[in-house]
C-alpha positions as CSV (number, residue, x, y, z in Angstrom):
1,X,195.8,131.8,110.6
2,X,193.5,132.3,108.1
3,X,191.4,129.1,107.0
4,X,191.0,128.2,103.3
5,X,187.5,129.0,101.5
6,X,185.2,126.0,102.5
7,X,186.6,125.0,105.9
8,X,184.5,124.9,109.2
9,X,184.0,128.4,110.7
10,X,184.6,130.2,107.6
11,X,182.2,133.2,106.4
12,X,181.5,131.0,103.2
13,X,180.4,128.0,105.3
14,X,178.5,130.2,107.8
15,X,176.4,131.6,105.1
16,X,175.7,128.2,103.4
17,X,174.6,126.8,107.0
18,X,172.2,130.1,107.3
19,X,171.1,129.7,103.8
20,X,170.0,125.9,104.5
21,X,168.4,126.7,107.8
22,X,166.4,129.4,105.7
23,X,165.3,126.8,103.2
24,X,164.5,124.3,105.5
25,X,162.3,126.7,107.5
26,X,160.6,127.6,104.0
27,X,160.0,124.1,103.4
28,X,158.6,123.7,106.9
29,X,156.4,126.7,107.3
30,X,155.6,127.9,104.0
31,X,155.9,131.5,102.8
32,X,157.7,133.4,105.4
33,X,158.7,137.2,105.6
34,X,162.2,138.5,105.9
35,X,161.4,139.5,109.5
36,X,159.9,135.9,110.2
37,X,163.1,134.3,109.0
38,X,165.4,136.8,110.9
39,X,163.5,135.6,114.2
40,X,163.5,131.9,113.3
41,X,167.2,132.1,112.4
42,X,168.4,134.5,114.7
43,X,169.7,136.4,112.1
44,X,169.9,140.4,111.8
45,X,167.5,142.1,109.3
46,X,170.2,143.0,107.1
47,X,171.8,139.5,106.9
48,X,168.3,138.1,106.4
49,X,168.1,140.3,103.7
50,X,171.3,139.5,102.0
51,X,170.4,135.9,102.8
52,X,167.1,136.1,100.9
53,X,168.8,138.0,97.9
54,X,171.2,135.6,97.5
55,X,168.8,132.6,97.5
56,X,166.4,134.4,95.1
57,X,169.7,135.3,92.8
58,X,170.6,131.5,92.8
59,X,166.9,130.5,91.8
60,X,166.4,128.9,94.8
61,X,163.4,131.0,96.5
62,X,160.7,133.5,94.9
63,X,159.0,136.6,96.0
64,X,155.4,135.9,96.3
65,X,152.4,137.8,98.0
66,X,152.7,140.0,100.6
67,X,151.4,139.8,104.6
68,X,148.7,142.4,103.7
69,X,145.6,141.6,105.5
70,X,147.3,140.4,108.6
71,X,148.2,142.7,111.4
72,X,151.0,145.5,111.1
73,X,152.3,146.8,107.8
74,X,152.5,144.4,104.8
75,X,155.7,142.8,104.1
76,X,157.1,140.8,101.2
77,X,156.7,136.7,101.5
78,X,159.3,134.4,100.3
79,X,159.0,131.0,99.3
80,X,161.1,127.9,98.0
81,X,160.9,127.8,94.3
82,X,159.1,124.6,93.4
83,X,161.0,124.5,90.0
84,X,164.6,124.6,91.5
85,X,164.6,120.6,91.3
86,X,162.7,117.6,90.7
87,X,163.0,114.2,92.0
88,X,161.3,110.7,91.1
89,X,160.2,107.7,92.8
90,X,159.3,103.8,91.6
91,X,157.1,101.6,93.2
92,X,157.8,98.2,91.8
93,X,155.5,95.1,92.6
94,X,154.6,92.0,90.6
95,X,151.6,93.4,89.5
96,X,152.1,97.1,88.7
97,X,154.8,99.8,88.6
98,X,153.8,103.2,89.7
99,X,156.0,106.5,89.3
100,X,155.9,109.9,90.6
101,X,157.6,113.1,90.2
102,X,157.7,115.6,93.0
103,X,159.0,119.3,92.9
104,X,161.5,120.2,95.5
105,X,158.9,121.0,98.0
106,X,157.3,117.8,97.8
107,X,154.5,118.3,95.7
108,X,153.5,115.5,93.2
109,X,153.5,116.9,90.0
110,X,153.0,113.9,87.6
111,X,152.2,110.2,88.4
112,X,151.8,107.1,85.9
113,X,151.0,103.5,86.5
114,X,152.0,100.8,84.2
115,X,151.2,96.8,84.6
116,X,153.9,95.0,85.4
117,X,154.7,92.3,82.1
118,X,154.4,88.8,82.9
119,X,157.0,86.1,83.3
120,X,157.2,85.4,79.6
121,X,156.7,89.1,78.1
122,X,160.5,89.4,77.4
123,X,160.1,93.2,78.2
124,X,163.4,94.1,80.1
125,X,163.2,95.4,83.7
126,X,165.2,98.7,82.4
127,X,162.4,99.1,79.9
128,X,159.6,99.0,82.5
129,X,161.4,101.6,84.5
130,X,162.0,104.0,81.8
131,X,158.4,103.5,80.6
132,X,157.0,104.2,83.9
133,X,159.4,107.1,84.4
134,X,158.3,108.6,80.9
135,X,154.7,108.4,81.9
136,X,155.1,110.4,85.2
137,X,157.6,113.0,83.6
138,X,155.1,113.5,80.6
139,X,152.1,114.1,83.1
140,X,154.4,116.3,84.8
141,X,155.2,118.5,81.6
142,X,158.8,117.8,81.9
143,X,161.5,115.5,80.4
144,X,164.0,113.1,81.8
145,X,166.5,115.5,81.9
146,X,164.5,117.6,84.4
147,X,164.4,114.8,87.2
148,X,167.3,115.1,89.3
149,X,167.5,111.9,91.4
150,X,165.5,108.8,91.0
151,X,164.7,106.3,93.9
152,X,163.3,102.5,93.0
153,X,161.5,100.5,95.3
154,X,161.0,96.6,95.0
155,X,160.3,93.6,97.2
156,X,163.3,92.0,98.2
157,X,166.7,93.9,98.2
158,X,169.9,94.5,96.1
159,X,172.6,92.6,97.5
160,X,175.6,95.1,97.8
161,X,178.0,92.1,97.5
162,X,176.8,90.8,94.1
163,X,174.5,93.6,92.7
164,X,171.6,91.3,92.2
165,X,168.1,91.4,93.6
166,X,167.6,89.1,96.5
167,X,164.4,87.9,98.6
168,X,162.1,88.5,95.4
169,X,161.8,85.6,93.2
170,X,158.3,86.6,92.5
171,X,159.6,89.5,90.6
172,X,160.4,88.4,87.2
173,X,163.3,90.2,85.0
174,X,164.8,91.9,88.0
175,X,167.3,89.4,88.8
176,X,169.9,90.0,85.9
177,X,173.7,90.7,87.5
178,X,173.9,93.5,84.9
179,X,170.6,95.2,85.8
180,X,172.2,98.0,87.6
181,X,174.6,98.9,84.8
182,X,172.0,98.7,82.4
183,X,169.9,101.0,84.4
184,X,172.9,103.5,85.0
185,X,173.5,103.6,81.3
186,X,169.8,104.2,80.2
187,X,168.8,106.8,83.0
188,X,170.2,110.5,82.9
189,X,170.2,111.0,86.4
190,X,171.6,109.4,89.8
191,X,169.5,106.4,90.9
192,X,169.0,104.7,93.9
193,X,167.3,101.2,95.0
194,X,165.8,100.4,98.1
195,X,163.6,97.7,99.9
196,X,160.0,98.6,99.4
197,X,159.3,98.2,103.4
198,X,162.5,100.4,104.0
199,X,160.8,103.3,102.0
200,X,157.7,102.8,104.0
201,X,159.5,103.6,107.3
202,X,161.4,106.4,105.5
203,X,157.9,107.8,104.8
204,X,156.6,107.3,108.6
205,X,159.9,108.9,109.9
206,X,159.5,112.0,107.9
207,X,155.7,112.2,107.5
208,X,154.1,110.0,109.8
209,X,153.9,108.4,113.4
210,X,157.6,107.7,113.5
211,X,158.8,111.3,113.4
212,X,161.2,112.2,116.3
213,X,161.7,108.7,116.8
214,X,165.4,107.6,116.1
215,X,165.0,103.7,117.1
216,X,162.0,102.0,115.8
217,X,160.8,98.7,113.9
218,X,157.9,99.1,111.1
219,X,156.0,95.9,110.9
220,X,154.4,95.7,107.2
221,X,151.8,93.4,106.3
222,X,150.1,93.5,102.9
223,X,151.2,91.2,99.8
224,X,154.2,89.8,101.8
225,X,155.2,90.5,105.6
226,X,158.2,91.9,106.3
227,X,160.0,94.8,108.7
228,X,162.0,97.7,108.4
229,X,164.6,98.7,111.3
230,X,165.9,101.8,112.0
231,X,168.7,102.3,114.6
232,X,170.2,105.9,115.4
233,X,167.8,107.6,113.0
234,X,169.2,105.5,110.1
235,X,168.1,102.3,108.2
236,X,169.7,99.0,109.1
237,X,170.0,97.0,105.7
238,X,172.3,94.0,106.7
239,X,175.3,92.4,105.3
240,X,173.0,91.3,101.9
241,X,170.5,94.2,102.2
242,X,168.0,91.3,104.0
243,X,167.5,92.8,107.2
244,X,163.8,92.8,108.2
245,X,162.9,90.0,105.9
246,X,160.9,88.4,108.7
247,X,158.4,86.6,106.5
248,X,161.2,84.2,106.3
249,X,161.5,83.9,110.2
250,X,160.7,80.6,111.8
251,X,158.1,80.8,114.6
252,X,156.3,78.4,116.7
253,X,152.8,77.4,115.5
254,X,153.8,76.5,111.8
255,X,156.1,73.7,110.2
256,X,159.7,74.8,109.5
257,X,160.2,76.2,105.8
258,X,163.2,74.9,104.2
259,X,164.9,76.5,101.3
260,X,162.7,79.4,102.1
261,X,164.3,81.7,99.4
262,X,162.9,79.0,96.9
263,X,159.5,78.8,98.3
264,X,159.3,82.8,98.7
265,X,157.8,82.3,102.2
266,X,158.6,81.1,105.6
267,X,157.1,80.5,109.0
268,X,156.2,83.9,110.3
269,X,154.7,84.6,106.4
270,X,152.4,81.4,106.8
271,X,151.6,82.0,110.4
272,X,150.4,85.8,110.1
273,X,150.6,87.2,106.2
274,X,147.6,88.2,104.4
275,X,147.0,84.6,103.4
276,X,146.3,83.3,107.1
277,X,143.4,85.6,107.5
278,X,140.7,83.9,105.8
279,X,141.2,80.7,107.4
280,X,141.1,82.6,111.0
281,X,138.0,84.3,109.9
282,X,136.3,80.6,109.0
283,X,137.7,79.2,112.5
284,X,136.1,82.4,114.2
285,X,132.7,81.2,112.6
286,X,132.5,83.9,110.1
287,X,130.9,82.8,106.5
288,X,130.8,85.9,104.4
289,X,134.7,85.8,103.0
290,X,134.9,88.2,100.1
291,X,136.7,87.6,96.9
292,X,139.9,89.2,95.7
293,X,143.7,88.9,96.2
294,X,144.9,87.8,99.7
295,X,145.7,91.5,100.6
296,X,142.5,92.9,99.9
297,X,140.8,90.0,101.3
298,X,142.7,90.2,104.7
299,X,142.2,94.1,104.9
300,X,138.4,93.7,104.2
301,X,138.1,90.8,107.0
302,X,140.1,92.9,109.5
303,X,138.4,96.0,109.0
304,X,134.9,94.7,109.3
305,X,136.1,93.0,112.5
306,X,137.8,96.2,113.8
307,X,134.5,97.9,112.9
308,X,132.3,95.8,115.3
309,X,134.8,94.2,117.7
310,X,132.1,93.7,120.3
311,X,130.6,90.9,117.9
312,X,131.9,87.6,118.8
313,X,133.3,86.2,115.7
314,X,135.0,89.6,115.0
315,X,136.6,89.4,118.6
316,X,137.9,86.0,117.8
317,X,139.2,86.5,114.7
318,X,141.2,89.8,115.8
319,X,142.4,87.9,118.9
320,X,143.8,85.2,116.8
321,X,145.2,87.3,114.4
322,X,146.9,89.6,117.3
323,X,148.4,86.6,118.8
324,X,149.9,85.4,115.6
325,X,151.3,89.0,114.8
326,X,152.7,89.1,118.1
327,X,154.4,85.9,118.1
328,X,156.7,86.9,115.5
329,X,157.4,90.2,117.0
330,X,158.4,89.0,120.3
331,X,161.3,87.6,118.6
332,X,162.0,91.0,116.7
333,X,161.8,93.1,120.0
334,X,163.5,90.6,122.3
335,X,166.5,91.3,120.1
336,X,166.4,94.7,118.8
337,X,164.5,96.3,121.9
338,X,163.1,99.1,120.0
339,X,161.6,102.3,121.3
340,X,158.6,101.9,118.9
341,X,156.7,99.6,116.5
342,X,154.8,100.9,113.7
343,X,152.4,98.8,112.2
344,X,151.5,99.3,108.5
345,X,150.4,98.2,105.5
346,X,146.5,97.5,104.7
347,X,146.7,94.1,106.6
348,X,147.5,96.1,109.8
349,X,146.3,99.5,109.3
350,X,142.7,98.0,108.7
351,X,142.5,96.5,112.1
352,X,143.1,100.2,113.8
353,X,143.2,100.8,117.4
354,X,141.2,97.5,117.8
355,X,144.1,95.4,116.8
356,X,146.8,97.6,117.7
357,X,145.5,97.3,121.5
358,X,145.4,93.6,121.0
359,X,148.6,92.8,119.6
360,X,150.3,95.4,122.3
361,X,148.6,93.3,124.8
362,X,149.8,90.2,123.3
363,X,153.4,91.3,123.2
364,X,153.5,92.4,126.7
365,X,153.2,88.8,127.8
366,X,155.2,87.0,125.1
367,X,158.6,89.5,125.6
368,X,160.5,91.1,128.1
369,X,161.0,94.2,126.2
370,X,157.7,96.4,125.8
371,X,158.1,99.0,123.0
372,X,154.8,101.1,122.5
373,X,152.6,100.0,119.4
374,X,151.2,102.5,116.9
375,X,149.5,102.3,113.6
376,X,151.2,103.8,110.9
377,X,149.8,107.3,109.3
378,X,151.2,107.2,105.7
379,X,148.5,105.1,103.9
380,X,148.1,106.7,100.7
381,X,150.8,104.8,98.4
382,X,153.3,104.5,100.9
383,X,156.1,102.9,99.4
384,X,155.9,105.7,96.6
385,X,155.9,108.2,98.9
386,X,158.6,106.9,100.6
387,X,160.4,106.4,97.4
388,X,160.0,110.3,96.6
389,X,161.2,111.4,100.3
390,X,164.4,109.7,99.6
391,X,164.9,111.2,96.4
392,X,164.0,114.6,97.8
393,X,166.3,114.6,100.8
394,X,169.4,113.6,98.5
395,X,168.3,116.2,95.8
396,X,167.8,118.7,98.5
397,X,171.1,118.2,100.1
398,X,172.9,118.9,96.6
399,X,170.7,121.6,95.1
400,X,170.8,123.4,98.5
401,X,174.2,123.6,99.0
402,X,175.2,127.2,98.3
403,X,179.0,126.7,99.5
404,X,180.3,125.4,96.3
C-alpha cells in the first residue's frame, strides 16, 4: 500500500534526507563540486544535479567559483547561502551583556557589548536584551526581523517549574516571574535561555576538545565555579535547571556554607574558586599579586606559575590549587563516571598542561573513577560561541528541512 506524503521511506522524505546530508557536507567542507557531493553522499551524478538545482532554487545554496587551476577539467562549485538565515546569541553577566549575530554558516557578522545596568538603575532586563540585540543586528546591517532564533546565556538557570531565574542572585533585574512572557512579547523571533556553563559545554562539544564524546563533564572556573553535565550527547539540566551548580557543593577543607543561595556561594566555590587563588599564591611565598577582579588575578597568577612551573613558589601554588580542584571533582566523577572532563574558564585554561597534569594526578588518588582530563579549546568568548552554536543548530534544522 502506498504511503502518504512525508512518511518514512517516501521519495519526499528521502529527498529531504539527501538535501540535508549535502547541506551538512557543504557546511563542513566549504565549497564542493557536484561530483564531489555525489561521491560523499553516494548519489549518482543526475541525482546530485537535481539536488543542487532544488537547493539553489530554494535559496539554500549558491553557485560560486570553479575548480579551475586544480588537476582535471574545471567544475562549478556550490556553497551554502550565508544569507539563508541568521541566528543570534547573548552572554549576560553582572558586568556586561555581549550580543552577536551569525549567518547560517556560523560566521559572526555583527557584535555589540553593553554594560549591565546597576541594581538601582531601573532598566528592565527586557530592555537590556533588546538593546544588546539591536546593537549586534545593526552592526550586521540587518534588522530584528532577519534573526531566525535567539539563545540567551545567563548565570544560574531558569527553573522550568516556576519560570524564574535561580542560582544567580548577583544578576539584578532578572528574577521577575513575568520575565519570559515579557521577552516573548518584545522579541519577534523564538528565543531560548540556557545556563552559561552549559553553553560552554555545547561549544566544546561542537567545536572543541569534547567533539566525538557523548559523556563528559565540563568544569568552569572564572567569575564562578560551575559544571555542565552531558550524558548520551545531551545536556542534563536537572529538575530545577540547577544540575552542575557545583559551586554550592559541600567539600572537605572549608566550613559548611548554609543558606547557600542567599550567600550565592558554597564550599567548593570557597575552596577552589577564583577568589581562593590570591591567598594560595601568598601561602606559596609569592608576593607580586596583580590587581584586578578575582578572575583576572587568578588567571594571571595561575598563568604565570604554569609558564615557569619549575620555580618552587609556582610549583607550590599549582599543587595546592590542583588539590583543591580535584577535591570537588572527585565527588563529581565518583557519582557520574564520565568518559572525559574538560577544564574551561580562564581560571583553569590559564594553567594549561602544567595544571591539567597535576589535577589529573590528584584526581587519580582521590577517586576510583579515572576519566581523562583535557583543557578546553574554545577560549574566545565561549559562552557567546555556545549560544550561537545552539541557536544555529535549531535554525538549521528548521531552514534546511525541505520536506515541508
